PALUM-691495 format. One line per 5 residues: number of its first residue (from 1); their letters; for each residue x, y, z of N, C-alpha, C. Coordinates in steps of 0.1 Angstrom, whole numbers, plus 5000, padded with zeros to 4 digits. Each point is the difference from the previous one (the first is absolute). Example, Ala and Ser with C-alpha at 12.3 -4.5 7.8 and 13.67 -1.06 7.14 Angstrom:
PALUM-691495
1 = as = 5132/4943/5078/4991/5012/5000/5009/5012/5000 | 4996/5011/4993/5009/5011/5000/4992/5011/5008
//
This chain:
PALUM-691495
1 = mtssa = 5015/5352/4840/4998/4998/5015/4988/5007/5005 | 4992/4993/5007/4988/5006/5006/5003/5011/5010 | 4991/5010/5000/5002/5011/5010/4991/4998/5012 | 4992/4989/5000/4991/4998/5011/5009/4996/5012 | 4994/5004/5012/5007/4997/5012/4997/4985/5005
6 = rplln = 4990/4995/4994/4996/4986/5003/5010/4990/4996 | 5005/4991/5009/5009/4990/4996/4996/4991/4988 | 5010/4997/4992/4996/4991/4988/4995/4986/5004 | 5007/4995/5010/4996/4986/5003/4987/4999/5009 | 4992/4992/4996/4988/4997/5007/5003/4999/5016
11 = rrlae = 4992/5008/5007/5003/4999/5015/4999/4988/5007 | 4993/4990/4995/4999/4987/5005/5013/4993/4999 | 5008/5003/4991/5013/4994/4997/5012/5008/5005 | 4997/5011/5007/5011/5009/5003/5009/4994/5010 | 4997/4991/5008/5009/4994/5009/5009/4989/4994
16 = fgtti = 4997/4997/4988/5008/4989/4993/5009/5006/4990 | 5013/4999/5002/5010/5005/4991/5006/4988/4992 | 5012/5001/4996/5007/4989/4993/5001/4988/5010 | 4997/4988/4995/5000/4989/5010/5014/4997/5005 | 5001/4993/5011/5012/4997/5006/5008/4990/4991
21 = faems = 4992/4992/4992/5007/4990/4992/5007/5008/4989 | 4995/5010/4994/5008/5008/4990/5012/5006/5006 | 4998/5006/5012/5011/5007/5006/5012/4990/5003 | 4997/4989/5006/5010/4990/5003/5006/4993/4989 | 4992/4997/4989/5005/4995/4988/5010/5008/4993
26 = alals = 4997/5014/5000/5009/5010/4995/5013/5000/5008 | 4999/4998/5013/5012/4999/5008/5009/4987/4997 | 4993/4990/4997/5006/4988/4997/5009/5001/4987 | 4994/5007/4989/5007/5002/4988/5012/5009/5002 | 4998/5012/5007/5010/5009/5002/5012/4995/5008
31 = tgain = 4998/4991/5009/5010/4995/5008/5006/4986/4996 | 4994/4994/4991/5003/4986/4996/4996/4990/5011 | 4990/5003/5008/4996/4992/5011/4991/4988/4996 | 5000/4989/5007/4991/4989/4998/4986/5004/5005 | 4990/4999/4991/4987/5006/5004/4991/4989/5006
36 = lgqgf = 5000/4999/5013/4991/4991/5006/4987/5008/5005 | 4997/5011/4994/4989/5009/5004/4987/4995/4993 | 4999/5001/4987/4988/4999/4993/4999/4984/4997 | 4988/4996/5002/4996/4985/5000/4998/4995/4985 | 5011/4998/4993/4999/4993/4988/5012/4991/4998
41 = pdtdg = 4998/4988/4994/5010/4990/4999/5011/5005/4990 | 5011/4994/5000/5011/5004/4991/5002/4988/4990 | 4991/4991/4999/5000/4990/4990/4985/4998/4995 | 4999/4996/4988/4986/4998/4994/4994/4986/5006 | 4987/4999/4997/4993/4989/5003/5002/4988/4991
46 = peeir = 4991/4990/5000/5001/4989/4992/5001/5002/4985 | 5010/4993/4994/5002/5002/4986/4987/4996/4992 | 4993/4989/5004/4988/4996/4992/4990/5011/5000 | 4999/5009/5011/4990/5010/5001/5004/5012/4992 | 5013/5003/4999/5005/5010/4990/4997/4996/4986
51 = eaavr = 5002/4987/4997/4997/4995/4987/4985/5000/4997 | 4992/4999/5010/4985/5001/4998/4996/5014/4996 | 5008/5010/5006/4997/5014/4996/5004/5002/4986 | 5013/4995/4996/5004/5002/4986/4990/4993/4990 | 4995/4989/5004/4991/4992/4991/4987/5008/4999
56 = alrdg = 4996/5006/5010/4988/5008/4999/5002/5012/4991 | 5011/5006/5001/5003/5012/4991/5001/4995/4986 | 5006/4989/4997/5002/4996/4986/4986/4995/4994 | 4992/4994/5009/4987/4996/4995/4989/5011/4999 | 5004/5012/5004/4991/5011/4999/4989/5000/5011
61 = rgnqy = 5003/4993/5011/4990/5000/5012/5004/5011/5010 | 4991/5010/5001/5003/5011/5010/5007/5011/4994 | 5004/5001/4988/5006/5012/4994/4991/5011/4998 | 4988/4997/4999/4990/5011/5000/4992/5000/5014 | 4991/5009/5002/4993/5001/5013/4994/4986/5004
66 = ppgpg = 5004/4994/5011/4994/4989/5005/4986/5003/5006 | 4991/4991/5003/4987/5002/5006/5002/5009/5014 | 4991/5008/5002/5001/5009/5012/5002/4992/5013 | 4993/4990/5003/5002/4991/5011/5013/4992/5001 | 5007/4999/4989/5012/4991/4998/4996/4990/4991
71 = vpelr = 5011/4993/4995/4998/4989/4990/4993/4988/5007 | 4991/4993/4993/4994/4989/5007/5009/4989/5005 | 5011/4998/4993/5009/4989/5005/5006/5004/5014 | 5003/5013/5002/5006/5004/5013/4989/5000/5011 | 4988/5004/4997/4989/5000/5009/4997/4987/5005
76 = tavta = 5000/4990/4990/4998/4986/5004/5011/4995/5008 | 5012/5003/4997/5012/4995/5007/4999/5006/5015 | 4996/5012/5002/4999/5006/5013/4990/4993/5008 | 4989/4997/4994/4989/4992/5008/5004/4986/5004 | 5007/4994/4990/5006/4986/5002/5010/5000/5013
81 = hqqrr = 5007/5011/4999/5011/5001/5011/4993/5002/5014 | 4990/5009/5000/4993/5003/5013/4993/4987/5005 | 4994/4992/4991/4993/4988/5004/5010/4990/5004 | 5010/4998/4993/5010/4989/5003/5007/5003/5013 | 5004/5012/5003/5008/5004/5011/4992/5002/5013
86 = yglsy = 4988/5006/4998/4993/5005/5012/4986/4995/5002 | 4994/4994/4989/4987/4995/5000/4990/5011/4997 | 5005/5011/4994/4992/5011/4997/4995/5000/4986 | 4987/5000/4998/4994/4999/4987/4996/5012/4994 | 5005/5004/4989/4996/5013/4993/4996/4998/4986
91 = dpdte = 4991/5008/4995/4996/5000/4985/5010/5008/4992 | 5007/4994/4991/5009/5007/4992/4995/5012/4991 | 4987/4999/4998/4994/5010/4992/4995/5013/5008 | 4996/4997/5012/4994/5012/5008/5008/5003/5013 | 5010/4991/5004/5005/5002/5013/5016/5002/5000
96 = vlvta = 5005/5002/4988/5015/5003/4998/5002/5011/4991 | 5010/5009/5005/5003/5012/4992/5016/5000/5000 | 5005/5001/4987/5015/5000/4999/5004/5016/5000 | 5011/5002/5007/5004/5014/5001/5015/5002/4997 | 5004/5013/4999/5015/5003/4998/5007/4998/5013
101 = gatea = 5002/4988/5004/5006/4997/5013/4991/5002/5012 | 5005/4996/5011/4992/5001/5012/4998/5015/5004 | 5010/5009/4996/4999/5014/5003/4988/5006/4994 | 4997/4997/4987/4988/5006/4994/4988/4994/5006 | 5000/4987/5004/4989/4994/5006/4996/5006/5013
106 = iaaal = 5010/5004/5008/4997/5008/5013/4994/5013/4996 | 5007/5008/4992/4996/5013/4996/4984/4999/4995 | 4998/4990/4991/4986/4999/4995/4990/4997/5011 | 5004/4991/5008/4990/4996/5011/4997/5011/5009 | 5011/5008/5004/4997/5011/5009/4993/5011/4994
111 = lalve = 5003/5003/4987/4992/5011/4993/4986/4996/4998 | 4998/4987/4998/4985/4996/4998/4993/4999/5013 | 5005/4996/5011/4993/4996/5012/5000/5011/5010 | 5009/5010/4999/5001/5010/5011/4996/5013/4995 | 4992/5008/5008/4996/5012/4997/5006/5010/5010
116 = pgdev = 5000/5014/4996/5006/5009/5009/4994/4999/5014 | 5009/5000/5009/4996/4999/5015/5000/4986/5006 | 5000/4991/4990/5000/4986/5006/5014/4997/5006 | 4999/4992/5010/5013/4996/5007/5004/4986/4996 | 5013/4999/4997/5006/4987/4995/5011/4997/5010
121 = iafep = 4998/4988/5006/5010/4995/5010/5010/4991/4993 | 5014/5005/5002/5010/4992/4994/5010/4997/5011 | 5007/4989/4999/5010/4996/5009/5014/5007/4996 | 5005/5008/5010/5013/5006/4998/5011/4992/5006 | 5012/4999/4994/5004/5007/4988/4993/4994/4988
126 = yydsy = 4996/5008/4990/4993/4996/4989/5007/5004/4986 | 4998/4991/4990/5005/5003/4987/4996/5014/4996 | 5009/5008/4995/4998/5014/4999/4988/5004/4990 | 4996/4992/4991/4989/5004/4991/4987/5001/5007 | 4999/4992/5012/4987/5000/5007/4996/5014/5004
131 = aacia = 5009/5007/5007/4997/5014/5004/4996/5009/4989 | 5007/4999/4989/4997/5009/4988/4987/4997/4994 | 4997/4987/4998/4987/4995/4995/4988/5004/5008 | 5001/4999/5014/4990/5005/5009/4998/5014/4999 | 5011/5007/4999/4999/5015/4998/4993/5004/4987
136 = maggr = 5004/4993/4989/4994/5003/4987/4985/4998/5001 | 4996/4990/5007/4985/4997/5001/4993/5010/5009 | 5007/5008/5008/4994/5010/5009/4997/4993/5014 | 5005/4988/5002/4998/4994/5013/5011/5005/5010 | 4997/4995/5012/5009/5003/5011/5006/4987/5005
141 = rvpvt = 5013/5000/4999/5006/4988/5005/5003/4999/5016 | 4997/4989/5005/5001/4997/5015/5010/4989/5001 | 5012/5003/5005/5010/4989/5001/4998/4993/5013 | 5002/4987/4999/5001/4991/5013/5014/4994/4998 | 5008/5002/5011/5014/4997/4999/5003/4985/5004
146 = lrahe = 5008/4994/4990/5005/4987/5004/5013/5003/5009 | 5001/4995/5011/5010/5003/5010/5010/4988/5001 | 5012/5005/5002/5012/4990/5001/4999/4993/5013 | 5001/4987/5000/5001/4992/5012/5014/4993/5000 | 5009/5005/5006/5014/4995/4999/5001/4985/5006
151 = degrf = 4992/4997/5010/5000/4987/5006/4996/4989/4989 | 4991/5005/4991/4995/4991/4990/5008/5001/4986 | 5006/5011/5000/5008/5003/4987/4991/5002/4989 | 4987/5007/5003/4991/5003/4990/4992/5012/5002 | 4993/5005/4991/4991/5011/5002/4986/4994/5001
156 = rldld = 4991/5006/5009/4987/4994/5003/4990/5010/5000 | 4988/4997/4995/4988/5008/4999/4993/4999/5014 | 4996/5012/5005/4993/5001/5013/4985/5000/4996 | 4993/4989/5003/4986/5000/4995/4991/5009/5008 | 5003/5003/5012/4993/5010/5007/5002/5014/4995
161 = elrda = 5011/5003/4996/5003/5013/4993/4992/5001/4987 | 5000/4989/4992/4992/4999/4988/4985/5003/5003 | 4994/4993/5009/4987/5002/5004/4997/5014/5005 | 5008/5006/5007/4998/5013/5004/5001/5011/4989 | 5007/4997/4990/5002/5008/4988/4988/5002/4992
166 = vtdrt = 4991/4990/5000/4987/5000/4992/4990/5010/5006 | 4995/5009/4992/4990/5009/5003/4988/4999/4991 | 4990/5009/5001/4989/5000/4992/5003/5005/4986 | 5012/5006/4998/5005/5004/4987/5008/4991/4994 | 5004/4989/5006/5009/4990/4993/4992/4993/4989
171 = rlllv = 5007/5000/4988/4994/4995/4988/5007/4986/4997 | 5013/4999/5002/5008/4990/4994/5012/4997/5009 | 5003/4987/5000/5013/4995/5006/5009/4996/4988 | 5013/5006/5000/5010/4996/4990/5010/4991/5007 | 5000/4988/4997/5008/4989/5006/5011/4995/4991
176 = ntphn = 5012/4999/5005/5011/4995/4992/5006/4989/5007 | 4999/4987/4995/5006/4989/5006/5004/4989/4989 | 5011/4995/4999/5013/5004/5007/5003/5015/4999 | 5005/5006/5011/5001/5014/5002/5014/5006/4996 | 4999/5010/4990/5011/5008/4997/4999/5013/5007
181 = ptgtv = 5010/5004/5008/5014/4995/5000/5004/4991/5012 | 4991/4997/5009/5005/4993/5012/5001/4985/4998 | 4994/4994/4989/5001/4986/4999/4991/4992/5009 | 4991/5007/5006/4990/4993/5008/4990/4993/4992 | 4996/4988/5004/4989/4992/4994/4990/4999/5010
186 = ltree = 4988/5006/4998/4989/5000/5010/4996/4985/5002 | 4997/4996/5013/4997/4986/5003/4985/4998/4997 | 4997/4987/5000/4985/4997/4997/4991/5007/5011 | 5005/5000/5012/4992/5006/5011/4999/5015/4998 | 5011/5006/4997/4999/5015/4997/4990/5003/4988
191 = laaia = 5001/4992/4990/4992/5003/4989/4985/4997/5003 | 4997/4990/5008/4987/4997/5006/4994/5011/5007 | 5008/5007/5008/4996/5011/5008/4997/5013/4991 | 5008/5001/4990/4998/5011/4990/4987/4997/4992 | 4997/4989/4997/4989/4996/4992/4987/5002/5009
196 = elave = 5001/4996/5013/4989/5002/5009/4997/5015/5002 | 5010/5008/5001/4998/5015/5001/4994/5006/4987 | 5005/4995/4988/4995/5006/4988/4985/4997/4998 | 4996/4987/5004/4986/4996/4999/4991/5008/5010 | 5005/5001/5013/4993/5007/5010/4998/5015/4997
201 = rdllv = 5010/5006/4993/4998/5015/4998/4997/5002/4985 | 4997/4989/4992/4996/5002/4987/5010/5008/4991 | 5012/4995/5001/5012/5008/4993/5003/4992/4988 | 5005/5008/4989/5006/4994/4989/5015/4997/5004 | 5005/4990/4993/5015/4997/5002/5007/4998/4986
206 = vtdev = 5011/5007/5000/5009/4998/4988/5013/4993/5005 | 5003/4989/4994/5012/4993/5005/5011/4999/4988 | 5012/5003/5005/5011/5001/4991/5008/4986/5004 | 5000/4991/4990/5006/4987/5003/5011/4996/4989 | 5007/5010/4996/5010/4998/4989/5011/4990/5004
211 = yehlv = 5003/4999/5013/5010/4991/5004/4994/4987/5005 | 4988/4996/4995/4994/4988/5004/5008/4987/5000 | 5009/4999/4990/5008/4989/4997/5014/5001/5008 | 5002/5010/5007/5013/5002/5007/4997/5000/5016 | 4997/4988/5006/4999/4998/5013/5010/4990/5005
216 = fddae = 5006/5002/5012/5011/4992/5005/4997/4993/5013 | 5008/4990/5003/5000/4993/5013/4986/4995/5002 | 4994/5003/5012/4986/4994/5003/4989/5009/4996 | 5002/5011/4993/4990/5009/4996/4992/4995/4989 | 4987/5003/4999/4991/4997/4988/4993/5012/4996
221 = hvpla = 4998/5001/4987/4992/5011/4995/4985/4995/4999 | 4991/5008/5006/4987/4996/5000/4991/5013/4995 | 4994/4999/4988/4993/5011/4995/4989/5005/5010 | 4998/5012/5002/4989/5005/5009/4987/4996/4994 | 4998/4999/4987/4988/4997/4993/4995/4986/5004
226 = tfpgm = 5009/4991/5006/4995/4987/5003/4992/4999/5013 | 5000/5012/5008/4994/4999/5013/4985/5003/4999 | 4992/4995/5009/4985/5003/4999/4996/5014/4999 | 4991/5003/4990/4995/5013/4998/5010/5010/4992 | 5012/4994/4996/5009/5009/4994/5001/5000/4984
231 = rertv = 4996/4990/4994/5000/4998/4985/4993/5012/4994 | 4989/5003/5005/4991/5011/4994/5004/5014/5003 | 5010/5002/5009/5004/5013/5004/5015/5003/4998 | 5007/4989/4994/5015/5001/4998/5003/5001/4986 | 5010/5011/4997/5006/5000/4987/5014/4995/5002
236 = tisss = 5003/4989/4994/5013/4993/5002/5009/5004/4988 | 5012/5005/5003/5009/5004/4990/5013/4992/5000 | 5004/4996/4988/5014/4994/4999/5006/5004/4987 | 5012/4994/4997/5006/5003/4988/5011/4990/4996 | 5005/5001/4989/5011/4990/4995/5013/5004/5002
241 = gktfs = 5003/5013/5003/5013/5005/4999/5009/4993/5012 | 4995/5000/5012/5008/4994/5011/5001/4986/4999 | 4990/4992/4995/5000/4986/5000/5009/4995/4988 | 5000/5006/4990/5007/4995/4987/5012/5008/4996 | 5004/5011/5008/5011/5008/4998/5000/5006/4986
246 = ftgwk = 4988/5006/4996/4998/5008/4989/4994/5013/5004 | 5006/5008/5009/4993/5011/5005/4997/5011/4990 | 5008/5000/4989/4998/5010/4990/4987/4998/4990 | 4995/4987/5002/4988/4998/4992/4988/5006/5005 | 4999/5002/5013/4989/5007/5006/4987/4993/4997
251 = vgwvt = 4998/4988/5003/4988/4993/4999/4995/4996/5014 | 4989/5006/5004/4994/4997/5012/4985/4997/4998 | 4993/4997/5011/4986/4996/4999/4992/5002/5012 | 4987/5002/4999/4990/5001/5011/4991/4988/4999 | 4997/4994/5011/4989/4990/5001/4990/5005/5011
256 = aapel = 4988/5000/4997/4990/5005/5009/4986/4996/4994 | 4989/5003/5008/4986/4998/4996/4997/5009/4988 | 4991/4996/4992/4997/5008/4987/4998/5015/5003 | 4992/5004/5010/4998/5014/5002/5012/5008/5004 | 5009/4993/5007/5013/5007/5004/5010/5000/4988
261 = vtavr = 5000/4990/4992/5008/5000/4988/4995/5011/4990 | 4987/5001/4999/4995/5011/4992/5003/5013/5004 | 5000/5003/5013/5003/5012/5006/5015/5004/4997 | 5009/4990/5002/5014/5002/4999/5003/5002/4984 | 4993/4992/4992/5003/5002/4986/4995/5014/4995
266 = sakqy = 4990/5006/5006/4995/5013/4996/5011/5011/5002 | 5008/4998/5010/5011/5009/5002/5012/4997/4992 | 5003/4986/5000/5012/4996/4992/4999/5004/4985 | 4989/5000/4994/4999/5002/4985/5005/5014/4996 | 5000/5009/5010/5004/5014/4997/5014/5002/5005
271 = ltyvs = 5007/4990/5005/5014/5001/5004/5008/4995/4988 | 5003/4986/4999/5007/4995/4988/4990/4995/4989 | 4988/4998/5003/4990/4993/4992/5005/4985/4998 | 5010/4997/4993/5007/4987/4999/5015/5001/5000 | 5006/4989/5002/5014/5001/5000/5007/4985/4998
276 = agpfq = 5012/5000/4996/5008/4987/5000/4994/4989/4993 | 4994/5002/4988/4993/4990/4993/5007/4987/4998 | 5011/5000/4993/5007/4987/4998/5005/4994/5013 | 5004/5009/5010/5004/4994/5013/4989/4993/5007 | 4988/5004/4998/4989/4993/5007/4999/4985/4995
281 = yavae = 5002/4997/4988/5000/4986/4996/5012/4992/5007 | 5011/5006/5001/5011/4994/5006/4997/4997/5015 | 4995/5010/5007/4997/4999/5014/4989/4988/5002 | 4991/5000/4991/4990/4988/5000/5007/4987/5001 | 5011/4999/4992/5008/4987/5000/5008/4999/5013
286 = alslp = 5005/5011/5005/5008/4999/5012/4991/4995/5012 | 4988/5005/5001/4992/4996/5011/4997/4985/5000 | 5002/4993/4989/4998/4986/4998/5013/4992/5002 | 5010/5006/5003/5013/4993/5003/4998/4990/5011 | 5008/4988/5000/4999/4990/5010/5003/5006/5014
291 = esyfa = 4996/4993/5010/5002/5005/5014/5016/5000/5003 | 5008/4992/4992/5014/4999/5003/5006/5014/4997 | 4994/5008/4991/5005/5014/4997/4999/5008/5012 | 4988/5000/5006/4997/5009/5012/5008/4996/5012 | 5002/4986/5002/5008/4995/5011/5015/5004/4999
296 = dfrad = 5005/4999/4987/5014/5003/4997/5002/5015/5002 | 4991/5009/4996/5000/5014/5000/5001/5004/5016 | 4991/4993/5008/5000/5004/5014/5013/4995/5006 | 5005/4989/4997/5012/4994/5006/5012/5010/4997 | 5001/5004/4987/5011/5010/4996/4999/5012/5008
301 = mlakr = 4987/5006/5001/5000/5013/5008/5002/4997/5015 | 4996/4989/5005/5004/4997/5014/5014/5000/5003 | 5008/4994/4991/5014/4998/5001/5007/5014/4999 | 4994/5009/4992/5005/5013/4999/4996/5009/5012 | 4989/4998/5005/4996/5007/5012/5009/4996/5012
306 = dllaa = 5004/4988/5001/5008/4995/5011/5015/5005/4998 | 5004/5001/4988/5013/5005/4997/5002/5014/5004 | 4990/5008/4995/5001/5016/5003/4997/5002/5015 | 4991/4992/5006/4997/5002/5014/5012/4999/5009 | 5008/4988/4997/5012/4998/5007/5010/5011/4997
311 = glaea = 5001/5005/4988/5010/5011/4998/4996/5012/5007 | 4987/5003/4999/4996/5012/5008/5002/4999/5015 | 4997/4989/5005/5003/4998/5015/5015/5001/5003 | 5008/4995/4991/5014/5000/5003/5005/5014/4998 | 4994/5008/4992/5004/5014/5000/4995/5009/5011
316 = gfrvf = 4991/4995/5008/4996/5007/5012/4986/5005/5001 | 4992/4996/4989/4986/5004/5001/4992/4990/5009 | 4989/5005/5005/4990/4990/5006/4990/4997/4989 | 5000/4987/4998/4993/4995/4988/4986/4994/5003 | 4990/5005/4993/4986/4994/5002/4999/4991/4987
321 = rpsgt = 5001/4987/5003/5000/4989/4989/4986/5000/4995 | 4998/5002/4987/4987/5001/4994/4993/4986/4999 | 4987/4999/5001/4993/4987/4997/4995/5001/4986 | 5001/5010/4993/4996/5001/4986/5006/5013/4993 | 4997/5001/4987/5005/5011/4991/5015/4997/4997
326 = yfitt = 5007/5010/4994/5014/4998/4999/5007/5013/5005 | 4996/5004/5012/5005/5011/5007/5004/4996/5015 | 5012/5006/5004/5003/4998/5014/5000/5014/5006 | 4992/5002/5011/5001/5012/5008/5010/4998/5012 | 5008/5011/5001/5011/4999/5011/4998/5013/5009
331 = dirpl = 5005/4999/5012/5001/5011/5009/5014/5004/5001 | 5002/5013/4998/5014/5006/4999/5005/5005/5013 | 4992/4999/5011/5004/5006/5014/5012/4992/5005 | 5002/4987/4998/5012/4993/5005/5012/5005/4994 | 4999/5007/4988/5011/5007/4994/5004/5013/5005
336 = gesdg = 4991/5005/5010/5002/5013/5005/4993/5010/4992 | 4991/4996/4992/4992/5010/4990/4986/4999/5005 | 4992/5010/4995/4986/5001/5003/4992/5006/4990 | 5006/5007/4990/4993/5007/4990/5002/4992/4987 | 4990/4992/4996/5002/4991/4988/5001/5008/4987
341 = iafcr = 4993/5011/4999/5001/5008/4988/5014/5005/4998 | 5007/5006/5010/5013/5005/4999/5010/4988/4998 | 4997/4989/5007/5009/4988/4999/5000/4996/4985 | 4988/4998/4994/4999/4995/4986/5007/5010/4990 | 4998/5013/5003/5006/5009/4990/5015/5000/5001
346 = glper = 5005/4997/5012/5015/4999/5001/5006/4986/4997 | 4992/4990/4999/5005/4986/4998/5006/4997/4987 | 4995/5006/4989/5007/4999/4987/5015/5004/5000 | 5003/5011/5006/5013/5005/5000/5008/4992/5011 | 4994/4996/5011/5006/4994/5011/5004/4985/4997
351 = arvva = 4990/4993/4994/5002/4986/4998/4998/4995/4986 | 4995/5010/4990/4997/4996/4987/4989/4990/4999 | 4990/5002/5009/4988/4992/5000/4988/5009/5001 | 4989/4998/4993/4988/5008/5002/4989/4992/5007 | 4994/5006/5010/4988/4994/5007/4989/5011/5000
356 = ipnav = 4989/4996/5005/4988/5010/5001/4996/5002/5014 | 4999/5013/5005/4996/5003/5013/4984/4997/5001 | 4997/4992/5010/4986/4996/5002/4991/5013/5004 | 5006/5010/5006/4993/5011/5005/4990/5007/4989 | 5005/4999/4988/4992/5006/4988/4987/4992/4998
361 = fydhr = 4999/4988/5006/4987/4993/4999/4991/5001/5012 | 5003/5010/5008/4993/5003/5012/4993/5014/5000 | 4988/5001/5005/4995/5014/5004/5006/5003/5013 | 5002/4991/5009/5007/5003/5013/5015/4997/4997 | 5007/5010/4995/5014/4999/4996/5009/4995/5011
366 = eegap = 4997/5004/5012/5009/4997/5011/4999/4985/5003 | 4988/4993/4997/4999/4986/5002/5010/4992/4991 | 5001/5005/4988/5009/4993/4990/5015/5005/4999 | 5003/5010/5008/5013/5007/4999/5012/4991/5000 | 5000/4990/5009/5012/4991/5001/5001/4989/4991
371 = fvrfa = 4990/4998/4991/4998/4988/4992/5005/5002/4986 | 5007/4990/4994/5005/5001/4986/4998/4987/4993 | 4996/5001/4988/4996/4988/4992/5010/4997/4989 | 5003/4987/4999/5009/4995/4990/4993/4990/4992 | 5001/4999/4986/4995/4990/4991/5010/4989/4998
376 = fckrt = 4995/4988/5001/5009/4988/4997/4996/4992/4988 | 4993/5007/4990/4996/4993/4988/5011/5002/4989 | 5012/4998/5005/5012/5003/4990/5008/4987/4999 | 5010/5000/4991/5008/4988/4998/5009/4997/5013 | 5003/4988/5002/5007/4996/5013/5013/5008/5001
381 = gvlee = 5007/5002/4989/5013/5007/5000/4999/5015/5004 | 4989/5005/4995/4997/5014/5004/4997/5002/5014 | 4992/4991/5006/4997/5000/5014/5013/4998/5009 | 5008/4991/4995/5013/4997/5007/5008/5013/5000 | 5002/5006/4990/5008/5012/4999/4993/5011/5007
386 = aaqrl = 4988/5002/5000/4993/5010/5008/5002/4998/5015 | 5000/4988/5004/5002/4997/5015/5014/5002/5004 | 5009/4997/4991/5014/5003/5002/5003/5015/5002 | 4994/5008/4991/5002/5014/5000/4994/5006/5013 | 4988/4996/5003/4994/5005/5013/5009/4997/5012
391 = gaals = 5004/4988/5000/5008/4995/5012/5013/5008/5001 | 5006/5002/4989/5013/5008/5000/4998/5014/5004 | 4989/5006/4995/4998/5015/5002/4995/5002/5014 | 4991/4992/5005/4993/5003/5012/5007/4995/5013 | 5011/4992/4998/5008/4995/5011/5012/5009/5003
396 = t = 5001/5010/4993/5012/5009/5001/4995/5013/5006
//
């Protein structure tokens, strides 16, 4: 044991303890609760993609270090996907980087592009790794709050608030759409305004688009890189886990202009260097699945969204029906509650269901205090049972 009075943990990380996901998952185990907290499916993805991974293992592809930028087959599949879906043309040799999931891509991008004192604007509530990665880079996070509009049943970005947040110290905008945890999908008009601001103020942009294939109703996913002046300043991040239900494989990617990819790779090579060799070959095949796969996947998740949303409303929550992702944000105030953290800590015992308090994704904790997030990426029977438990427990 050191005798130094200096704390062991780097002070940049002092505010970050055990993640809320670990805490709530432990509660799920100890109480036998249904875990609708952490966002992972409870079924595997397509059988043919699992078999592709097995085939790669048996054929000796990827069992040793793959190339630093990623295997050529996956880089080519990523560029074909971007071209086919969005009309974005990238060079697989210089404009694609494969990462250990989107989380590493975000970390590498921020470590590469942000210096101490730089300001990074992120929309709160935000995925919890954003704050930690900005801190590790020495940056200063500047939250812009997505606010609940009950009349619309959605959370919305205030573009004036975003413009006011930009200063001479702003280096980068960190944009997540479809947005976790609120389920908001930024509109084409909102994205155009963000693009104009980034060009006007000469800002870099990192976009987290891991839920790009999970948009519902009339929403559409439009990559920010498609807007005028944005391709050369945008680092676009996505991954296979959410789209193909193989979250444990941790295969993500970056697409960007060569100089941006070079910068991100300079940081990434000292994080994992490479990862998921055989799985990269399988994901290359997954990206080439027919459109029917993506349509069926969306339809299945839409049905699950509607099932859980109806159950939550019946149990007394105010439900913000998401336009994307596989999370539903609810307001607990109609239940006579106002502290989401306390509510979620008590819910496993009370209803044998686990949820996540949105407040942990805010700098302005009071803004997120009454909101609670549920994941609907589970089997139908599990969602039905969770809804029944919540209804029985909260109506008494």
